C-alpha positions in Angstrom: 16.6 86.7 3.4 14.7 84.0 1.4 16.4 80.8 2.4 14.7 78.8 -0.4 17.1 79.8 -3.2 20.3 78.8 -1.5 18.9 75.4 -0.5 17.4 74.5 -3.8 20.2 75.8 -5.9 23.2 74.7 -3.8 22.2 71.8 -1.6 20.3 70.4 -4.6 23.5 70.5 -6.5 25.6 69.2 -3.6 23.8 66.0 -3.0 24.2 64.9 -6.6 26.7 62.1 -6.6 26.2 60.7 -10.0 24.5 61.4 -13.4 23.5 59.4 -16.4 26.1 57.8 -18.6 25.6 60.3 -21.4 26.1 63.5 -19.4 29.3 64.6 -17.8 28.9 65.6 -14.2 30.7 68.9 -14.9 28.2 69.8 -17.7 25.2 68.6 -15.7 26.3 70.7 -12.6 26.8 73.8 -14.8 23.4 73.4 -16.4 21.8 72.8 -13.1 23.6 75.8 -11.7 22.2 78.5 -14.0 18.8 76.9 -14.6 18.2 76.7 -10.8 19.5 80.2 -10.5 16.8 81.6 -12.8 14.0 79.5 -11.3 11.7 80.7 -8.5 10.6 78.2 -5.9 7.7 78.3 -3.4 8.4 79.5 0.1 9.1 77.0 2.8 7.2 78.1 5.8 9.4 76.1 8.2 12.6 77.8 7.1 12.0 81.3 5.7 12.6 82.9 9.1 16.3 81.9 8.9 18.7 84.7 8.2 21.6 83.7 6.1 24.6 85.5 4.7 27.1 84.3 2.1 30.8 85.0 1.5 34.0 83.4 0.3 37.0 81.8 2.0 40.1 80.1 0.8 40.9 76.4 1.3 42.5 77.2 4.7 39.2 78.7 5.9 40.4 82.3 5.8 37.5 84.7 4.7 38.6 86.5 1.6 35.2 88.1 0.7 33.1 89.2 3.7 29.6 87.6 3.9 26.6 89.7 2.9 22.9 89.0 3.0 22.4 88.1 -0.6 19.1 86.7 -1.9 21.0 84.3 -4.2 24.7 83.7 -4.9 26.8 81.3 -6.9 30.5 80.3 -6.7 33.1 81.9 -8.9 33.3 81.0 -12.6 35.7 82.7 -14.9 36.5 85.4 -12.3 32.9 86.4 -11.3 30.2 85.2 -9.0 26.5 85.7 -9.7 24.5 87.5 -7.0 21.0 88.8 -6.5 20.5 91.7 -4.1 17.0 92.8 -3.3 15.7 91.2 -6.5 18.4 92.8 -8.7 20.6 90.5 -10.6 24.3 91.1 -11.1 27.8 89.8 -10.1 30.9 90.5 -8.1 34.5 90.1 -9.2 37.5 88.8 -7.2 38.0 92.2 -5.5 34.3 92.1 -4.4 33.4 94.9 -6.8 29.7 94.6 -7.4 27.8 95.3 -10.7 24.0 95.2 -10.5 21.7 95.4 -13.5 18.2 96.6 -12.6 17.1 96.6 -16.2 16.9 92.8 -16.2 14.1 90.8 -14.7 16.5 87.8 -14.3 20.0 87.3 -15.6 23.0 84.9 -15.3 26.6 85.4 -16.4 29.3 82.8 -16.8 32.2 85.2 -17.0 32.2 85.4 -20.8 28.6 86.2 -21.6 25.2 86.1 -20.0 21.6 85.1 -20.5 18.7 87.3 -19.5 15.0 86.6 -19.1 12.2 89.2 -19.2 8.8 89.3 -17.4 7.2 87.2 -20.1 9.9 84.5 -19.7 11.5 85.3 -23.1 15.3 85.0 -23.2 18.1 87.1 -24.7 21.8 86.8 -24.9 23.8 89.6 -23.2 27.4 90.6 -22.7 29.2 91.2 -19.4 28.4 94.9 -19.5 24.7 94.2 -19.7 24.3 95.0 -23.4 21.8 93.0 -25.3 23.4 90.8 -28.0 20.0 89.5 -29.2 16.5 90.6 -28.5 14.1 88.8 -26.2 13.1 86.6 -29.1 13.7 83.1 -27.6 11.3 80.9 -25.6 14.2 79.1 -24.0 17.9 79.4 -23.9 20.3 76.7 -22.6 24.1 76.7 -22.4 24.7 73.0 -22.2 28.4 73.0 -21.3 30.9 75.6 -19.8 33.3 74.5 -22.5 30.9 75.3 -25.4 30.8 78.4 -27.5 27.3 77.6 -28.6 23.9 78.1 -26.9 20.8 76.1 -27.6 17.8 78.2 -28.3 14.1 77.3 -28.8 11.6 79.4 -30.6 8.1 78.3 -31.6 9.0 74.7 -30.7 12.0 74.8 -33.1 15.5 74.1 -31.7 18.7 75.8 -33.0 22.0 77.1 -31.7 23.6 80.5 -31.6 27.2 81.5 -31.0 28.3 84.0 -28.4 27.8 86.8 -30.9 24.2 85.8 -31.3 24.6 84.4 -34.9 22.3 81.4 -35.7 24.3 78.3 -36.6 22.0 76.0 -38.5 19.4 76.5 -41.2 15.8 76.6 -39.9 14.9 73.5 -42.0 17.1 71.3 -39.8 15.4 69.5 -37.0 17.9 69.5 -34.1 18.0 67.9 -30.7 18.9 69.7 -27.5 22.1 67.7 -26.9 24.5 70.5 -27.9 27.3 71.0 -30.3 30.2 68.7 -29.4 33.4 68.9 -31.4 31.7 70.9 -34.1 28.8 68.5 -34.7 25.3 68.2 -33.4 22.5 65.6 -33.5 19.6 66.2 -35.9 16.4 64.3 -36.6 15.4 63.1 -40.0 11.9 62.7 -41.5 12.1 59.0 -40.5 12.4 60.0 -36.8 15.9 58.6 -36.6 19.0 60.7 -35.6 22.2 61.6 -37.4 25.1 64.0 -37.0 25.4 67.4 -38.8 28.5 69.6 -38.8 28.1 73.3 -37.8 29.1 74.3 -41.3 25.9 72.7 -42.5 26.8 69.4 -44.1 25.4 66.1 -42.8 28.1 63.8 -41.3 25.8 60.8 -41.2 22.3 59.9 -42.5 19.6 59.7 -39.8 19.9 56.1 -38.9 20.3 56.0 -35.1 17.7 55.7 -32.3 20.0 57.4 -29.8 22.9 59.8 -30.1 24.7 61.3 -27.0 27.7 63.6 -27.2 30.1 64.9 -24.6 33.4 66.7 -24.1 35.4 64.0 -22.5 36.2 62.4 -25.8 35.5 63.2 -29.4 33.0 60.4 -29.8 29.2 60.0 -29.6 27.3 57.2 -28.0 25.2 55.8 -30.8 22.2 53.4 -30.3 20.4 51.3 -32.8 17.9 48.5 -32.1 18.7 48.6 -28.4 22.4 48.1 -29.0 25.1 50.7 -28.4 28.5 51.7 -29.6 30.6 54.7 -30.4 31.0 56.8 -33.5 33.4 59.7 -34.0 32.7 63.2 -35.3 33.3 62.0 -38.8 30.6 59.4 -38.5 33.0 56.5 -38.4 32.1 53.6 -36.0 34.9 53.3 -33.5 33.2 50.8 -31.1 30.8 48.4 -32.8 27.1 49.0 -32.2 26.5 45.7 -30.6 26.7 46.2 -26.8 23.8 46.4 -24.3 25.2 49.4 -22.5 28.1 52.0 -22.8 29.0 52.8 -19.3 30.7 56.3 -19.4 33.3 57.5 -21.8 35.9 59.7 -20.1 39.2 59.8 -21.9 39.9 59.3 -25.5 42.3 56.3 -26.0 41.3 54.5 -22.8 39.5 51.2 -22.8 35.7 51.8 -22.7 33.5 49.9 -20.2 30.7 48.2 -22.1 28.0 45.7 -21.1 27.2 42.4 -22.9 24.5 40.4 -21.5 24.7 40.8 -17.7 28.5 41.4 -17.5 30.8 44.3 -18.2 34.1 44.3 -19.9 36.4 46.8 -21.6 36.9 47.3 -25.3 39.2 49.5 -27.4 37.8 49.8 -30.9 36.9 46.3 -32.1 39.3 44.6 -29.6 38.2 43.2 -26.3 40.8 44.5 -23.8 39.3 43.0 -20.6 36.9 40.1 -20.7 33.2 40.3 -19.7 33.4 39.2 -16.1 32.3 42.1 -14.0 29.0 43.0 -12.5 29.9 46.7 -12.6 32.6 48.7 -14.3 33.6 52.3 -14.3 36.0 54.1 -16.6 39.8 54.3 -16.3 41.2 57.3 -14.6 45.0 57.6 -14.4 45.4 54.0 -15.3 42.9 52.6 -12.8 39.3 51.6 -12.9 36.8 50.4 -10.3 35.0 47.1 -11.0 32.7 44.7 -9.0 32.9 41.0 -9.1 31.4 38.3 -6.7 30.3 41.0 -4.3 33.7 42.6 -4.0 34.9 45.9 -5.4 38.4 46.1 -7.0 40.7 48.5 -8.6 42.3 47.1 -11.8 44.8 48.3 -14.2 44.6 48.1 -18.0 46.0 44.6 -18.0 43.2 43.5 -15.7 45.5 43.1 -12.8 43.8 43.6 -9.4 45.5 46.4 -7.5 43.2 46.5 -4.5 40.0 44.8 -3.2 37.4 46.0 -0.7 33.9 45.3 0.4 32.7 48.8 0.4 30.2 50.3 -2.1 31.9 52.7 -4.5 30.1 54.8 -7.1 30.5 57.3 -9.9 31.3 60.8 -8.8 32.3 62.4 -12.1 35.5 61.9 -13.9 37.5 62.4 -10.7 36.0 59.4 -8.9 39.5 58.0 -8.5 41.3 60.6 -6.4 45.1 60.9 -6.3 44.9 60.9 -2.5 41.7 59.1 -1.3 38.8 57.2 -2.8 35.3 57.8 -1.6 33.1 54.8 -0.6 29.8 54.3 0.9 28.8 51.8 3.7 25.4 51.6 5.5 24.4 54.9 3.8 27.5 56.8 5.2 30.6 57.9 3.3 34.2 57.4 4.1 37.5 57.2 2.2 40.0 54.4 1.2 43.6 54.7 0.0 44.8 53.4 -3.4 45.2 49.9 -2.0 41.6 49.8 -0.8 42.5 50.2 2.9 40.2 52.1 5.2 41.7 55.5 6.0 38.7 57.6 7.0 35.7 56.0 8.7 32.3 56.2 7.0 30.7 58.8 9.3 29.6 61.4 6.7 26.1 61.9 5.3 27.7 63.5 2.2 31.2 63.3 1.0 33.0 64.4 -2.2 36.3 63.7 -4.0 39.5 65.2 -2.7 40.6 68.3 -4.5 43.8 70.2 -3.7 44.3 67.9 -0.7 40.9 68.5 1.0 37.4 67.1 0.7 34.0 68.6 1.3 31.8 66.6 3.7 28.4 67.0 5.4 27.1 65.7 8.8 23.6 66.4 10.2 22.9 69.3 7.8 26.3 71.0 8.4 29.2 71.3 6.0 33.0 71.5 6.3 36.3 70.2 4.8 38.6 67.5 6.0 42.2 66.6 5.1 43.5 63.2 4.0 43.5 61.9 7.5 40.0 63.0 8.3 41.0 66.0 10.4 38.7 69.1 10.0 40.4 71.8 7.9 37.3 73.9 7.9 35.0 73.1 10.8 31.8 71.1 10.0 29.5 73.8 11.1 28.4 75.8 8.1 24.9 75.9 6.7 26.5 75.3 3.3 29.9 75.1 1.7 30.6 74.8 -2.0 33.5 72.8 -3.5 36.7 74.7 -4.3 36.5 76.6 -7.5 39.1 79.1 -8.7 40.7 78.9 -5.3 37.5 80.0 -3.5 34.9 78.3 -1.4 31.4 79.8 -1.1 30.1 79.6 2.5 26.6 80.3 3.8 26.1 80.8 7.5 23.2 81.6 9.8 23.2 84.8 11.9 20.9 86.6 14.3 
């Protein structure tokens, strides 16, 4: 079994602990998932002799879909898991019923629709039964977010979007960016090289006046940049945070104070009002009323009134919108990961090479190239022995194991 695909698709995804401020981790991981799935990589001579098989278990470690020697496999999304068996692309459902589609050179499904690629690397939209919705007419096809009903397509260096029925959204004369359609609007480029917002119904929300525009699904706002200053605009083009800050550091939940940078310090604003003064070296967004900040070499949790809830010396970090866990908070010390409680007290020693946020009471960790899950006290729930384990998704954990 070619080991290369599992490593580069899965481990490459697993080590990603943070992404840039304009891309949600969930969207980035979804995009990385299917783009990696449709990409071929060179053989690794040191590892291709390994025999690997993949299956699924529940969060207690009980095998619910027996492992098989797939060439490629992904975790479940919308009730199906993509698989490749002997170069044939398809998927399995929750009952392990397998559908393979030999008519496709390559294909990926997200449980609602799919994307296929022919031998000439032309792309087409397909449905779950393998029926072509469009022809192989596109040079590139990207589904930016699992929450979106629109797919970015490129043809002859021109960008547009289609819906899940294959209908083209914008007029060909509009010069669009690849960002995506967020809350019914997309970014377009004017003749002056500047960016503006356009509604999917065709009318321009703003003139092209911005140097940067980044949208996301966390909140119905766009990060807008002009003359190296940043703020937020909403989908009606109205400025909701003045465009005067040096950095917008993640926008997660609509209505929460936004971490922004002015000079060399971070503070939090809500609209035009400064909620928390500019006194922090680092600042992450509020999750469930708490945010992680850094000041004078110490990390803190604060509430929206800027009251310190906990202080600790350990290096924190962004790990997607769930970086503040209900149970435990991941931290890093001397290149190893461990976990703190809400008060910043050490609860699980930093002994892991990789560690991820708790979900459903357990967390995925890696040591010396092997993966497992631990509980809130650091006890193994699933032994740290697997070649690879995915995170929990739809109640299932994808596992990859070596065998003779």
